Phi, psi and omega in degrees: 000119182290156167307140186240119170233148174240159181298147181293345178264015180297139188301330177297312180283340176288329176296323178298307182301315180294326169304305178303327181288323186279323187221357180086359179208168180201140180238121178238119187293322177238089183257315177272138162299147179316307187303312183296318181303312176305311187293322174295317178301316182297316182296320176295317182293324183290317185289323179296316180292334176278357177082019183273345180263137182244162182299136178282146175258166173247161183086183174220165181052227185290351187258010173292140175210149174279116180226095182294334180289351176250312175216145187233025191272165161241142191221161170213128176289142179281143165232136180303140176085015181271325181200145191296314187292329178293315183296314176302316175300324184286332178288320179292317181300325185285332170298324174294321185301308173308319184288321178289328177291311179296325183273333184235000178053050185270345177074036184284130190250333183206176181217127175244145187203144170229150171294147174224123179234119178256125179285165179313133179087343185283152180214181174216118181292159184312135182195164169256158184271341185270130185289153171298320184259019183202105186266018183289326179298114178258315182224128183267141183227121180234120175255135184264143187235042188243081184286145179074011184292128178253149179307327182287341169298340186081214175068017182291148168273124181245115184267145180252092180272176179305144177077034180046041175264126176262130182232120184258134174250123177282134194273055176302144176302132177086359187267142179239136172236133183231132189202153181291121187298325181267357191236352182238095178293151186204165177215156171254123180273151186296147174236168184265006178207172182298139188241117179253142176206165170245113181249134184214171179216133169282138188227143172266176176297135178269179182274352186298145187289335179264000000 
């Protein structure tokens, strides 16, 4: 599978840009091809079987700690060149980064992403993706890797939108959810089976000297 990028004016990307401008979030039910979704799911499960996924921490820097009463997923960050399917996914996300910059002038410089596996019963309590002391994360993007997922399995992403609206996203394979990192509180509900995703953030330049 070759690296995949699509034009920044592709209708699917423009729809995401328009959604973010209008309401701060977007859901695209078929963003990844099924074959790529299956490859990424297999890669996540392979890494989990090899012990490469570690319990996720809360906080950042020296204040990070493992607190399963807040979040219970296991993660591994992506690096270019690790796996062809991951590089294809990163190429697609870079196309989206360019589209977001052209449409919304966000100044997004890079994209960070990790596999996330929630074992049965694991959850992540309500939170914002932007840290209080680091405002580089501008746009969150979650791709689900669960083919054949049924609503009764649980594992919904619950977003808390303006006007006291709660909106649940079923984590069906190939589905993409994008939202403004500092404006949409959300949580992950427990599921009855393993729940796989790729979670990432488009970031602008920070104030650090490096």
